[in-house]
Backbone as a ProteinNet text record, in pm:
[ID]
protein_1_A
[PRIMARY]
XXXXXXXXXXXXXXXXXXXXXXXXXXXXXXXXXXXXXXXXXXXXXXXXXXXXXXXXXXXXXXXXXXXXXXXXXXXXXXXXXXXXXXXXXXXXXXXXXXXXXXXXXXXXXXXXXXXXXXXXXXXXXXXXXXXXXXXXXXXXXXXXXXXXXXXXXXXXXXXXXXXXXXXXXXXXXXXXXXXXXXXXXXXXXXXXXXXXXXXXXXXXXXXXXXXXXXXXXXXXXXXXXXXXXXXXXXXXXXXXXXXXXXXXXXXXXXXXXXXXXXXXXXXXXXXXXXX
[TERTIARY]
-8241	-8321.4	-8249.9	-8322.1	-8264.5	-8247.2	-8129.7	-8103.6	-8191.3	-8249.1	-8336.2	-8256.9	-8313.5	-8247.8	-8341	-8280.9	-8356.1	-8356.8	-8476.1	-8489.1	-8578.7	-8523.2	-8596.6	-8634	-8764	-8811.7	-8887.7	-8839.3	-8913.4	-9014.2	-9116.3	-9220.8	-9290.7	-9313.5	-9366.1	-9511.7	-9582.1	-9723.4	-9813.7	-9760.6	-9835.4	-9738.4	-9791.6	-9708.9	-9608.7	-9494.6	-9396	-9331.3	-9325.9	-9269.8	-9352.7	-9484.2	-9573.8	-9569.3	-9563.8	-9557.9	-9428.5	-9316.4	-9188.1	-9187.8	-9243.3	-9249.1	-9327.5	-9438.2	-9520.5	-9444.9	-9379.5	-9305.9	-9187.9	-9114.9	-8998	-9038.4	-9147.5	-9198.5	-9242.5	-9307.9	-9353.5	-9234.1	-9120.5	-9000.2	-8925.9	-8977.9	-8920.1	-8828.5	-8822.7	-8737.3	-8810.4	-8733.5	-8789.9	-8795.5	-8914.8	-8932.7	-8981.8	-8923.7	-8968.7	-9028	-9157.5	-9231.1	-9223.6	-9172.4	-9163.3	-9254.9	-9338	-9426.5	-9452.8	-9517.9	-9547.7	-9680.1	-9781.4	-9913.6	-9922.8	-9960	-9971.9	-10072.2	-10190.3	-10294.7	-10252	-10203.5	-10165.8	-10048.6	-9954.6	-9837.2	-9875.2	-9955.9	-10003.1	-10082.3	-10168.5	-10252	-10166.5	-10068.9	-9981.7	-9900.4	-9849.3	-9768.8	-9854.4	-9973.2	-10062.9	-10107.3	-10125.1	-10171.7	-10075.7	-9946.3	-9848	-9782.6	-9819.9	-9762.2	-9620.9	-9590.2	-9456	-9453.8	-9333.9	-9315.9	-9317.2	-9340.6	-9346.4	-9301.3	-9259.3	-9227.5	-9278.5	-9308.3	-9365	-9268.1	-9248.8	-9164.5	-9207.2	-9213.5	-9247.1	-9116.9	-9080.1	-8951.2	-8947.5	-9060.1	-9055.5	-9006.6	-8980.4	-8929.4	-8804.2	-8689	-8563.8	-8550.7	-8619.1	-8617.3	-8688	-8789.5	-8853.1	-8753.3	-8669.5	-8568.9	-8466.7	-8426.2	-8329.9	-8389.9	-8517.3	-8584.8	-8601.1	-8630.7	-8642.4	-8510.3	-8400.8	-8268.6	-8237.1	-8271.6	-8249.2	-8326.1	-8452.8	-8536.1	-8486.9	-8443.9	-8392.8	-8262.8	-8174.1	-8047.6	-8069.6	-8171.3	-8198.9	-8267.1	-8353	-8434.6	-8374.1	-8283.7	-8230.9	-8078.4	-8013.3	-7866.8	-7807.9	-7890.6	-7847.4	-7950.4	-7903.4	-7988.2	-7914.2	-7968.5	-7901.7	-7929.2	-8046.8	-8084.9	-8159.9	-8116.5	-8192.7	-8237.5	-8368.2	-8424.2	-8481.6	-8408.8	-8454.3	-8550.2	-8676.6	-8776.8	-8874.7	-8885.8	-8981	-8946.7	-9049.4	-9024.9	-9155.2	-9143.7	-9263.6	-9230.1	-9334.9	-9324.6	-9444.3	-9420.2	-9523.3	-9550.1	-9618.6	-9663.1	-9584.2	-9646.3	-9583.3	-9461.7	-9368.6	-9251	-9293.3	-9234.4	-9266.9	-9144.9	-9118.3	-9006.5	-9059.8	-8979.6	-9013.6	-8986.6	-9020.5	-8991.1	-8840.3	-8763.2	-8617.5	-8557.4	-8641.3	-8595.4	-8549.5	-8577.3	-8533.8	-8652.5	-8626.8	-8730.8	-8781	-8911.4	-8974.7	-8931.3	-8931.1	-8893.1	-8748	-8659.6	-8517.9	-8498.3	-8571.2	-8554.6	-8607.7	-8728.2	-8788.2	-8711.7	-8675.4	-8616.1	-8466.3	-8396.2	-8251.4	-8203	-8232.1	-8166.6	-8207.3	-8335.7	-8381.9	-8321.3	-8324.8	-8259.9	-8108.6	-8046.9	-7903.9	-7877	-7958.2	-7942.3	-7968	-8074.3	-8106.6	-7992.5	-7941.4	-7831.4	-7708.7	-7676.5	-7557.9	-7571.6	-7690.6	-7711.2	-7711.2	-7743.1	-7744.5	-7612.3	-7515.3	-7392.2	-7320.1	-7306.5	-7238.9	-7308.1	-7441.6	-7516.2	-7506.9	-7520.5	-7514	-7376.4	-7272.3	-7136.2	-7111.8	-7151.9	-7133.6	-7212.5	-7323.3	-7408.2	-7366.5	-7267.6	-7227.8	-7351.9	-7422.2	-7554.5	-7550.9	-7664.7	-7690.5	-7785.5	-7750.4	-7835.6	-7889.3	-8022.1	-8088.4	-8159.7	-8142.3	-8211.1	-8311	-8437.1	-8535.1	-8520.1	-8456.9	-8435.7	-8542	-8507.8	-8604.7	-8531.6	-8591.3	-8539.9	-8543	-8626.2	-8631.5	-8499.8	-8410.9	-8279.8	-8201.8	-8237.9	-8167.3	-8177.3	-8285.7	-8305.2	-8279.9	-8238.5	-8206.3	-8081.3	-8072.1	-7954.1	-7923	-7817.8	-7785.5	-7694.5	-7740.1	-7661.8	-7644.7	-7525	-7502.4	-7513.5	-7512.6	-7532.1	-7679.5	-7767.1	-7911	-7988.4	-7955.7	-8022	-8170	-8211.2	-8351.6	-8428.1	-8359.4	-8422.7	-8496.2	-8435.3	-8495.3	-8496.4	-8402.1	-8390.7	-8465.1	-8491.1	-8544.8	-8649.9	-8737.1	-8831.5	-8932.4	-8951.2	-9068.6	-9083.6	-9206.5	-9225.3	-9145.9	-9144.2	-9072.2	-8922	-8871.9	-8727.7	-8673.5	-8741.2	-8689	-8696.7	-8798.4	-8810	-8697.2	-8676.9	-8573.8	-8435	-8412.5	-8282.5	-8263.3	-8370.2	-8359	-8331.1	-8385.5	-8358.8	-8215	-8162	-8019.6	-7935.9	-7977.5	-7905.4	-7902.3	-8010	-8012	-7900.1	-7876.9	-7771.8	-7633.6	-7616.2	-7487.7	-7458.4	-7560	-7543.7	-7500.7	-7561.7	-7526	-7378.9	-7333.4	-7194	-7097.4	-7130.4	-7038.8	-7042.8	-7160.2	-7168.8	-7080.8	-7084.3	-6997.3	-6850.4	-6813.4	-6672.9	-6620.8	-6703.1	-6658.3	-6661.4	-6757.3	-6782.3	-6783.4	-6762	-6765.4	-6654.1	-6538.2	-6426.5	-6456.5	-6550.3	-6589.9	-6708	-6756.6	-6861.5	-6994.2	-7010.8	-7137.9	-7144.6	-7259.3	-7286.8	-7404.3	-7406.2	-7509.5	-7554.5	-7683.2	-7736.9	-7858.3	-7879.7	-7998.9	-8071.1	-8201.5	-8276.3	-8395.8	-8438.4	-8561.8	-8669.1	-8780.8	-8882	-8974	-8960.7	-9056.2	-9161.9	-9245.2	-9354.2	-9471.6	-9485.1	-9576.2	-9705.9	-9817.7	-9949.4	-9978.3	-9939.2	-9968.7	-10028	-10043.7	-10093.3	-9984.4	-9861.6	-9748	-9774.9	-9756	-9767.8	-9907.6	-10008.9	-10145.6	-10179.3	-10105	-10131.1	-10043.2	-9966.2	-9874.4	-9949.7	-9894	-9950.2	-9903.6	-9812.1	-9763.4	-9871.9	-9913.9	-10015.5	-9966.4	-9839.5	-9783.2	-9785.3	-9740.4	-9734.5	-9874.1	-9969.4	-10106.9	-10166.5	-10137.8	-10189.3	-10134.5	-10004.2	-9940.2	-9995.2	-10017.3	-10052.9	-10202.8	-10285.8	-10430.3	-10507	-10450.5	-10521.2	-10539.3	-10660.2	-10692	-10603.6	-10575	-10495	-10350.1	-10292.4	-10151.7	-10135.6	-10231.3	-10221.7	-10232.1	-10307	-10321	-10189.5	-10096.5	-9967.3	-9861.1	-9898.5	-9804.4	-9803.3	-9698.2	-9687.9	-9751.2	-9769.9	-9832	-9726.7	-9769.2	-9673.5	-9599.6	-9668.1	-9605.2	-9488.9	-9508.3	-9399.7	-9292.9	-9335.7	-9240.2	-9149.3	-9197.5	-9118.3	-9014.7	-9017	-8931.3	-8784.1	-8732.5	-8588.8	-8551.8	-8643.6	-8616.3	-8601.8	-8694.2	-8687.1	-8560.6	-8531.3	-8411.1	-8284.2	-8269.9	-8150.6	-8142.1	-8257.1	-8258.6	-8213.1	-8246.7	-8213.9	-8082.8	-8025.6	-7909.3	-7778.1	-7678.1	-7543.3	-7461	-7419.4	-7337.1	-7207.5	-7169.1	-7047.6	-7067.6	-7183.1	-7214.1	-7334.4	-7448.2	-7571.2	-7580.3	-7523.5	-7521.9	-7391.8	-7358.7	-7235.1	-7265.3	-7194.1	-7216.1	-7178	-7256.5	-7230.4	-7295.4	-7380.8	-7435.2	-7585.9	-7632.4	-7774.2	-7831.3	-7942.6	-7999.2	-8134.6	-8154.7	-8285.3	-8309.3	-8422.9	-8458	-8348.9	-8298.8	-8199.5	-8063.9	-8040.7	-7912.5	-7862.4	-7728.9	-7677.1	-7736.3	-7783.7	-7849.2	-7752.9	-7801.4	-7718.5	-7724.7	-7842.8	-7858.3	-7861.6	-7772.5	-7762.6	-7718.4	-7766.3	-7728.7	-7577.2	-7507.1	-7362.1	-7323.2	-7408.6	-7378.3	-7374.4	-7451.1	-7454.2	-7322.7	-7238.2	-7107.7	-6995.5	-7030.6	-6931.1	-6895	-6782	-6742.9	-6712.5	-6661.7	-6634.8	-6764.5	-6865.9	-6996.4	-7058.8	-7043.6	-7095.7	-7030.3	-6900.2	-6828.2	-6876.7	-6892.2	-6933.8	-7078.9	-7165.3	-7303.1	-7304	-7222.6	-7213.2	-7169.1	-7064.4	-7011.7	-7112.3	-7182.7	-7285	-7399.9	-7438.6	-7546.7	-7507.6	-7385.2	-7337.2	-7337.5	-7296.1	-7293.4	-7433.6	-7530	-7668.4	-7725.4	-7686.2	-7740.6	-7671.2	-7553.2	-7481.9	-7402.4
18717.7	18596.5	18480.5	18405	18293.2	18174.4	18112.4	17995.3	17878.7	17806.8	17695.1	17581.4	17524.5	17416.9	17296.6	17180.2	17060.9	17056.8	17064.3	17078.2	16967.3	16885.8	16777.4	16822.2	16815.8	16859.2	16745.9	16699.1	16598.9	16669.8	16595.5	16657	16768.3	16749	16856.1	16836.7	16747.1	16727	16826.9	16895.6	17002.6	17092.4	17190	17276.8	17358.8	17388.1	17474.4	17405.7	17272.2	17200.7	17222.5	17212.4	17234.5	17380.1	17472.8	17615.5	17648.4	17590.4	17613	17552.6	17432.8	17366.8	17451.7	17506.4	17588.6	17712.5	17781.8	17902.6	17871.3	17767.1	17733.2	17687.6	17612.7	17572.6	17695.5	17788.8	17912.3	17993.6	17981.8	18054.9	17986.2	17873.7	17808.3	17691.5	17646.7	17533.6	17401	17295.6	17160.6	17103.4	17098.5	17056.4	16912.2	16835.4	16698.1	16694	16668.7	16667.1	16527.2	16519.7	16391.2	16396.2	16292.7	16287	16144.5	16129.7	15996.2	15941.8	16026.8	15984.8	15990.6	15879.1	15875.5	15979.5	15983.7	16075.3	16220.7	16256.6	16395.8	16439.5	16348.7	16383.1	16401.7	16311.7	16325.2	16454.5	16484.8	16604.5	16730.7	16735.1	16852.3	16872.2	16764.2	16773.9	16813.2	16754.4	16784.7	16930.5	16983.8	17121.2	17221.3	17191.3	17285.5	17233.5	17112.6	17056.7	17005.5	16955	16904.4	16751.8	16696.2	16552.3	16513.1	16383.6	16342.7	16198.2	16167.6	16031.8	16016.1	15892.3	15865.7	15780.1	15818	15739.9	15766.6	15660.8	15670.1	15661.6	15770.4	15775.4	15691.3	15630.4	15534.1	15398	15388.6	15264.8	15298.2	15256.7	15292	15227.7	15116.2	15058.4	15150	15223.9	15324.6	15433.7	15473.2	15576.8	15526.8	15401.1	15344.2	15336.4	15296.6	15290.4	15429.7	15527.2	15666.1	15713.3	15686.1	15727.3	15660.5	15533.4	15461.6	15527	15560.3	15622.3	15762.2	15838.2	15972.9	15966.8	15878	15864.9	15821.2	15736	15687.1	15791.8	15873.9	15967.2	16106.3	16142.1	16279.2	16276.4	16278.1	16278.2	16403	16507.1	16628.2	16664.7	16689.5	16742	16861.1	16979.3	17100.3	17130.9	17091.1	17117.5	16996.9	16951.5	16852.8	16921.5	16937.4	16999.4	16890	16857.8	16759	16828.1	16832.5	16909.7	16822.7	16694	16605.8	16596.2	16594.5	16581.8	16571.4	16547.3	16536.4	16527.9	16537.8	16514.9	16429.4	16330.8	16230.7	16215.7	16109.3	16093.1	15992.3	15881.7	15780.1	15721.2	15665.9	15601.6	15494	15498.1	15399.6	15375.7	15251	15214.9	15187.2	15220.2	15190.3	15043.7	15000.6	14862.8	14837.6	14946.5	14933.8	14931.8	14953.2	14943.2	15072.1	15186.9	15315.7	15397.2	15483.8	15574.2	15656.7	15670.6	15722.4	15864.7	15954.9	16093.5	16101.7	16028.7	16027.3	15977.3	15872.5	15817.5	15913.4	15965.1	16051.5	16182.1	16242.4	16375.8	16377.1	16269.6	16268.2	16150.5	16028.2	15913.2	15893.8	15910.6	15894.4	15999.3	16129.4	16226.8	16208.7	16164.2	16134	16024.4	15918.2	15807.6	15853.5	15928.9	15976.5	16060.3	16151.6	16237.6	16154.9	16060	15977.1	15896	15842.7	15761.6	15846.3	15975.5	16065.7	16139	16117.4	16196.8	16200.4	16089.6	16098.9	16196.5	16189.9	16281.9	16424.7	16441.6	16575.5	16637.7	16558	16609.3	16651.4	16566.3	16598.7	16723.5	16748.8	16864.3	16989.1	16975.4	17085.2	17139.5	17049.3	17077.2	17145.3	17201.9	17253.7	17158.5	17121.3	17034.8	17119.2	17124.8	17211.3	17124.8	17159.7	17090.5	17186.2	17146	17222.7	17186.9	17275.1	17253.8	17331.3	17380.9	17453.2	17527	17636.8	17707.8	17617.8	17512.9	17416.3	17344.4	17347.5	17284.8	17343.9	17466.1	17530.3	17448.4	17373.6	17297.4	17148.2	17106.4	16966.3	16925.8	16796.8	16744.3	16606.1	16598.8	16475.6	16385.6	16262.6	16158.1	16045.2	16030.8	15931.9	15788.8	15770.5	15636.6	15604.9	15701.2	15678.1	15757.5	15735	15810	15777.1	15661.3	15623.7	15675.1	15746	15804.7	15699.5	15583.4	15479.3	15520.1	15608	15646.2	15775.1	15860.2	15993.8	16041.5	15952.6	15990.7	16093.2	16195.4	16281.9	16333.6	16358.7	16401.9	16526.8	16623.7	16748.1	16724.8	16645.7	16622.3	16554.8	16452.2	16382	16470.9	16556.8	16647.7	16750.3	16818.2	16922.2	16864	16743.3	16679.5	16643.2	16600.9	16568.7	16694.6	16808.2	16934.3	16981.3	16952.3	16975.1	16887.4	16762.7	16671.2	16725.5	16792.2	16852.4	16954.2	17034.4	17136	17070.9	16971.7	16901	16829.1	16768.9	16703	16802.1	16920.7	17025.3	17063.4	17082.3	17121.5	17013.2	16887.9	16779.8	16750.9	16764.3	16749.1	16853	16975	17079.9	17043.1	16999.5	16969	16856.4	16754.3	16637.1	16657.2	16734.8	16732.6	16868.3	16976.7	17107	17119.4	17063.9	17071.7	16998.9	16903	16829.3	16895.3	17006.3	17080.1	17089.2	17018.8	17021.9	17145.9	17213	17319.3	17275	17322.5	17278.2	17393.6	17394.5	17496.4	17439	17484.6	17450.9	17580.6	17572.7	17694.5	17665.6	17768.5	17766.3	17839.2	17772	17836.1	17932.6	17941.3	18018.6	17925.3	17977.7	17898.3	17901.7	17793	17790	17718.3	17774.3	17715.2	17611.1	17486.2	17375.3	17261.7	17143.2	17027	16962.9	17015.4	16961.6	16961.7	16847.8	16839.4	16818.5	16824.6	16814.5	16674.5	16573.5	16437.3	16393.1	16484.9	16449.7	16422.8	16331.8	16305.2	16407.4	16494.9	16599.6	16706.8	16732.2	16834.4	16971.4	17001.2	17129.6	17144.4	17041	17049.7	17059.8	16984.4	16992.7	17130.2	17185.4	17318.1	17422.1	17416.7	17514.6	17506	17383.3	17365	17365.2	17357	17351.6	17465.5	17529.4	17637.5	17757	17812.5	17921.6	18043.4	18072.7	18192.3	18173.2	18058.4	18036.6	18026.6	17963.9	17954	18091.3	18182.5	18316.4	18393.3	18350.7	18417.4	18353.5	18244.4	18174.3	18234.2	18206	18252.6	18152.1	18188.9	18102.1	18009.4	17897	17810.5	17885.4	17978.9	18055.8	18139.1	18203.5	18280.6	18188.5	18075	17979.2	17920.5	17917.3	17861.1	17959	18083.2	18187.5	18148.7	18102	18071.7	17949.3	17852.7	17736.1	17780.2	17864.1	17914.7	17996.6	18083	18167.6	18084	17985.5	17901.3	17818.9	17770.3	17689.1	17769.3	17897.6	17980	18057.5	18055.4	18138.5	18075.7	18160.1	18118.9	18094.3	17969.5	17939.8	18020.1	18070.3	18148.6	18294.5	18324.6	18462.9	18510.2	18442.3	18479.5	18416.3	18297.7	18232.8	18156	18129.3	18058.8	17912.2	17824.2	17681.2	17635.5	17540	17482.4	17555.9	17654.2	17744.3	17722	17746.7	17740.7	17882.4	17901.5	18034.1	18053	18175.9	18222.9	18359	18376	18501.7	18546.3	18450	18473.2	18520	18504.1	18541.5	18429	18414	18313.1	18335.1	18227.9	18239.2	18292.2	18383.6	18440.6	18356.6	18305.5	18218.5	18074.5	17993.4	17856.1	17764.4	17643.1	17541.1	17518.7	17523.1	17499.1	17367.6	17266.6	17139	17153.7	17247.4	17267.8	17321.8	17373.5	17427.3	17326.5	17208.3	17106.1	17025.3	17057.7	16990.2	16842.2	16807.7	16667.2	16588.9	16650.6	16585.6	16566.2	16665.2	16652.3	16534.4	16521.4	16409.1	16275.7	16270.1	16144.7	16108.8	16210.4	16182.7	16120.7	16172	16115.7	15969.6	15944.4	15808.2	15715.3	15765.1	15684.4	15654	15749.9	15730.3	15624.4	15631.7	15530	15392.8	15386.4	15258.9	15201	15285.8	15239	15188.3	15250.2	15211	15087.9	15055.8	14937	14960.8
-9906.2	-9916.7	-9848.8	-9764.5	-9691.3	-9784.5	-9779.1	-9862.4	-9817.1	-9912.5	-9879.8	-9816.3	-9710.2	-9636.4	-9623	-9600.2	-9562.3	-9409.8	-9350.1	-9205.3	-9150.8	-9061.5	-8997.6	-8856.8	-8823.8	-8692.4	-8626.3	-8511.3	-8434.6	-8343.9	-8302.4	-8221.3	-8295.2	-8424.6	-8510.2	-8548.1	-8478	-8511.4	-8440.6	-8337.3	-8272.8	-8196.8	-8123.7	-8041.8	-8120.1	-8056.4	-8121	-8240.7	-8239.7	-8354.8	-8479.8	-8465	-8579.1	-8624.2	-8526.9	-8561.6	-8634.8	-8588.6	-8655.6	-8795.3	-8808.1	-8939.2	-9038.8	-8994.3	-9082.8	-9129.5	-9036.6	-9074	-9165.5	-9134.3	-9215	-9354.6	-9364	-9494.8	-9573.7	-9506.2	-9571	-9621.7	-9551.8	-9592.8	-9707.9	-9753.2	-9869.7	-9840.7	-9716.8	-9681.8	-9705	-9724.1	-9734.5	-9593.8	-9537.2	-9398.4	-9393.4	-9302	-9277.7	-9137.4	-9129.7	-9003.8	-8942.9	-8817.9	-8747.5	-8626.8	-8609.2	-8493.3	-8451.2	-8336.9	-8282.2	-8335.3	-8342	-8386.6	-8538.9	-8598.2	-8744	-8793.5	-8731.2	-8776.3	-8758.8	-8639.9	-8613.8	-8700.8	-8722.8	-8803.5	-8949.2	-9002.3	-9140.5	-9158.2	-9060.6	-9069	-9066.9	-8975.7	-8964.8	-9092.1	-9147.5	-9269.3	-9388.4	-9398.2	-9510.3	-9506.6	-9387	-9371.2	-9436.3	-9433.9	-9489.5	-9617.1	-9658.5	-9780.4	-9762.9	-9643	-9613.9	-9613.7	-9611.2	-9600.9	-9453.6	-9426.6	-9286.7	-9268.8	-9145.9	-9103	-8960.1	-8921.9	-8789.6	-8708.5	-8581.9	-8491.5	-8348.1	-8269.9	-8127.9	-8049	-7980.3	-7911.7	-7784.1	-7746	-7636.1	-7685.9	-7814.9	-7874.9	-7955.4	-7906.2	-7972.1	-8109.9	-8131.8	-8266.9	-8366.1	-8319.9	-8405	-8442.4	-8347	-8372.4	-8474.2	-8460.2	-8555.4	-8695.5	-8703.4	-8833.8	-8893.1	-8808.9	-8854.9	-8913.8	-8845.9	-8895	-9028.9	-9040.5	-9166.4	-9280.1	-9254	-9357.9	-9393.9	-9294	-9321.2	-9401.4	-9361.9	-9434.8	-9579.5	-9601.3	-9736.3	-9823.6	-9761.5	-9839.1	-9853.6	-9763.7	-9763.3	-9756.8	-9872.4	-9874	-9810.3	-9797.7	-9727.9	-9622.4	-9500.5	-9392.9	-9334.4	-9353.9	-9308	-9161.7	-9114.8	-8975.9	-8920.2	-8802.7	-8726.1	-8598.6	-8582.4	-8461.9	-8373.2	-8266.8	-8169.3	-8073.5	-8113.4	-8042.5	-7964	-7996.9	-7928.7	-7780.4	-7697.3	-7553.6	-7478.2	-7348	-7266.7	-7120	-7039.2	-6895.1	-6856.9	-6771.7	-6746.6	-6597.2	-6561	-6423.9	-6344.7	-6313.4	-6230.2	-6300.2	-6221.3	-6281.4	-6380.9	-6498.9	-6601.7	-6687.8	-6718.3	-6804.3	-6945.2	-7042.8	-7181.7	-7210.9	-7331.1	-7371.3	-7375	-7381.2	-7384.2	-7244.1	-7141.3	-7004	-6940.7	-7005.4	-6952.1	-6902.8	-6803.2	-6756	-6874.3	-6884	-7005.1	-7041.8	-6944.7	-6974.6	-7019.5	-6950.7	-6986.9	-7129.3	-7166.7	-7301.5	-7407.7	-7389.2	-7491.1	-7505.8	-7392.4	-7395.7	-7421.4	-7387.8	-7409.8	-7493.4	-7447.9	-7509.5	-7654.9	-7686.8	-7825.3	-7918.9	-7883.9	-7972.8	-7980.6	-7872.4	-7876.6	-7980	-7975	-8070.3	-8213	-8234.5	-8368.8	-8425	-8344.6	-8389.7	-8423.8	-8339	-8362.1	-8491	-8518.1	-8638.2	-8765.4	-8750.6	-8865.8	-8884.8	-8797.3	-8798.4	-8933.5	-9005.4	-9135.6	-9231.1	-9237.9	-9323.1	-9271.1	-9140.5	-9080.4	-9099.8	-9083.8	-9100.6	-9244.6	-9339.2	-9480.9	-9520	-9449	-9478.5	-9401.5	-9312.8	-9223.1	-9152.9	-9088.1	-9034.2	-8898	-8863.8	-8730.1	-8658.8	-8535.8	-8453.3	-8338.1	-8326.7	-8229.1	-8125.5	-7998.3	-7890.1	-7824.6	-7814.8	-7739.5	-7592.7	-7516.6	-7374.2	-7296.5	-7178.9	-7096.7	-6986.1	-6942.9	-6826.9	-6703.9	-6708.2	-6598.9	-6575.7	-6675.1	-6660.1	-6543.7	-6502.6	-6391	-6263.3	-6246.2	-6123.1	-6141.6	-6261.2	-6283	-6205.4	-6175.7	-6106.7	-6162.2	-6242	-6313.8	-6231.7	-6212.4	-6146.9	-6247.5	-6301.2	-6406.3	-6356.2	-6225.2	-6168.8	-6148.9	-6174.6	-6158	-6263.4	-6390.9	-6498.2	-6508.4	-6455.7	-6457.7	-6336.3	-6247.9	-6128.9	-6045.1	-6031.5	-5948.7	-5801.6	-5760.4	-5619.6	-5586.2	-5686.3	-5652.7	-5751.1	-5796.9	-5902.3	-5855	-5937.5	-5934.8	-6076.5	-6124.5	-6263.6	-6298.2	-6206.3	-6233.6	-6233	-6137.5	-6127.7	-6253.5	-6302.2	-6419.8	-6544.3	-6549.2	-6663.1	-6662.6	-6549.6	-6545.3	-6567.9	-6520.1	-6541.6	-6688.1	-6755	-6898.2	-6979.6	-6936.3	-7006.4	-6981.7	-6863.9	-6837.3	-6929.4	-6947.7	-7037.3	-7180.1	-7223.4	-7358	-7375	-7271.6	-7278.1	-7277.4	-7191.7	-7185.7	-7316.9	-7376.7	-7506.3	-7612.8	-7610.9	-7706.7	-7693	-7570.3	-7546.5	-7593.3	-7565.7	-7602.5	-7751.7	-7813.6	-7958.9	-8026.7	-7976.1	-8029.4	-8009.9	-7892	-7863.3	-7952.7	-7973.1	-8047.7	-8198.6	-8247.9	-8392.6	-8462	-8389	-8455.6	-8559.4	-8529.9	-8624.2	-8754.4	-8749.5	-8869.9	-8942.1	-8889.1	-8959	-8886.9	-8774.6	-8701.9	-8612.6	-8611.6	-8515.7	-8429	-8305.6	-8212.1	-8124.3	-8091.6	-8001.8	-7930	-7807	-7731	-7697	-7671.8	-7641.6	-7552.4	-7482	-7403.5	-7482.6	-7514.9	-7600.4	-7527	-7395.8	-7317.7	-7259.7	-7175	-7117.5	-7214.9	-7288.9	-7402.9	-7366.9	-7407.2	-7383.2	-7490.6	-7463.3	-7553.5	-7471	-7530.8	-7457.4	-7373.3	-7382	-7309.7	-7159.2	-7095.5	-6950.7	-6897.2	-6983.5	-6934.3	-6884.6	-6930	-6885.8	-6771.1	-6715.5	-6607.8	-6478	-6396.5	-6264.6	-6161.9	-6202.2	-6112.6	-6096	-5971.8	-5948	-5994.9	-5966.3	-6007.2	-6158.5	-6229.8	-6375.1	-6435.5	-6382.3	-6433.2	-6406.5	-6287	-6254	-6350.6	-6376.2	-6464	-6605.4	-6653.3	-6794	-6821.1	-6717.7	-6741.6	-6677.1	-6574.6	-6506.9	-6600.2	-6600.9	-6692.7	-6670.1	-6544.1	-6513	-6555.3	-6521.4	-6558	-6708.7	-6777.2	-6922.9	-6989.3	-6925.8	-6984.2	-6980.2	-6893.4	-6882.9	-6972.4	-7039.2	-7125.8	-7265.4	-7338.2	-7475.2	-7569.7	-7693.9	-7793.2	-7854.9	-7913.8	-7984.9	-8094.7	-8161.1	-8269.1	-8215.3	-8100.3	-8040	-7982.2	-7927.2	-7872.2	-7978.2	-8102.1	-8212.6	-8265.4	-8217.4	-8274.2	-8274.6	-8161.4	-8155.5	-8238	-8245.1	-8329.5	-8475.1	-8520.2	-8657.7	-8677.7	-8582.4	-8590.3	-8600	-8513.2	-8514.7	-8643.6	-8691.3	-8813.1	-8934.3	-8937.9	-9053.8	-9037.9	-8918	-8889.8	-8935.2	-8938.4	-8976.5	-8850.9	-8826.9	-8709.7	-8712.5	-8596	-8588.4	-8624.1	-8681.9	-8715.8	-8636.6	-8658.6	-8589.4	-8450.7	-8434.5	-8304	-8286.5	-8159.6	-8126.2	-8099.8	-8166.9	-8150	-8009.1	-7958.5	-7827.5	-7712.7	-7743.6	-7642	-7623.8	-7501.7	-7467.4	-7468.4	-7541.3	-7564	-7495.3	-7447.2	-7401.5	-7465	-7531.4	-7598.6	-7696.8	-7774	-7878.5	-7825.8	-7695.8	-7637.5	-7548.2	-7536.7	-7443.5	-7304.5	-7242.3	-7111.9	-7006.7	-6925	-6818.7	-6691.9	-6660.6	-6543.2	-6590.9	-6539.6	-6588.2	-6475	-6477.1	-6379.8	-6385.3	-6271.9	-6274	-6341.1	-6328.3	-6394.4	-6546.3	-6600.4	-6745.5	-6798	-6709.3	-6747.4	-6726.4	-6677.6	-6643	-6767.6	-6827.7	-6952.2	-6929.9	-6813	-6783.4	-6769.7	-6706.8	-6695.4	-6832.9	-6920.7	-7057.7	-7128.9	-7112.9	-7174.4	-7118.3	-6986.6	-6923.7	-6956.8	-6972.9	-7014.9	-7153.7	-7244.2	-7379.3	-7371.2	-7295.2	-7283.3	-7217.7	-7115.5	-7048.5	-7144.2	-7224.8	-7322	-7424.3	-7472.5	-7566.9	-7502.1	-7376.4	-7304.3	-7291.7	-7258.5	-7240.9	-7372.6	-7483.2	-7613.1	-7670	-7616.9	-7663.6	-7788.6
[MASK]
+++++++++++++++++++++++++++++++++++++++++++++++++++++++++++++++++++++++++++++++++++++++++++++++++++++++++++++++++++++++++++++++++++++++++++++++++++++++++++++++++++++++++++++++++++++++++++++++++++++++++++++++++++++++++++++++++++++++++++++++++++++++++++++++++++++++++++++++++++

């Protein structure tokens, strides 16, 4: 029997986040559903009888308020699943002044994790990042994290997914000795609403075309690794600091994802940007 855990999942109002929340709640865990839309988040949480909080990751003050509420309401958090993410169209800056995909996919979860670190450390928690096989083609330039010089919807997305892997490696390096475990994973090519609003012709074709969608997996199957990592024993079932595909350490990986110095500098740059 799996020991009951307190599991916080961002981006859990639909897609693989909602599917993972449902399965984990069914397995007896205390799941906290986090989403951007008040209506969708309430509906998803009510459907499974879970608790919920709302935060828009395009607003870093929402992330700070979310962390405050989580720290106040949950003295123990066994798993933080940084699952929220997206890919968008034309270049757009958030109210905080950052490129939207970079903020939602990397900077906001980085901030949330950092603000929850005392609780996560005391809980000996696992922090999970939903990355993507697209990270293989990402190219991180710390002098242009907003992609002011080379914007394209696909480029900023794949680079943000590379950042998820680098964040996982550095979180492990900095905090594993204090009890934190970290893992990133590729959920597979999942047929959800993800990417359907992108201005990228390629991304819209992949996510809306009937033929390509028929080759994609379901959100329920895409949630498999998130559920597995959330319920697993670090150091036994999975290795902390590693990026997984199909429940195994990925064999093909972007060389930048193996750069420990780049991981360190991304962490420092992220802290600098957040002030």
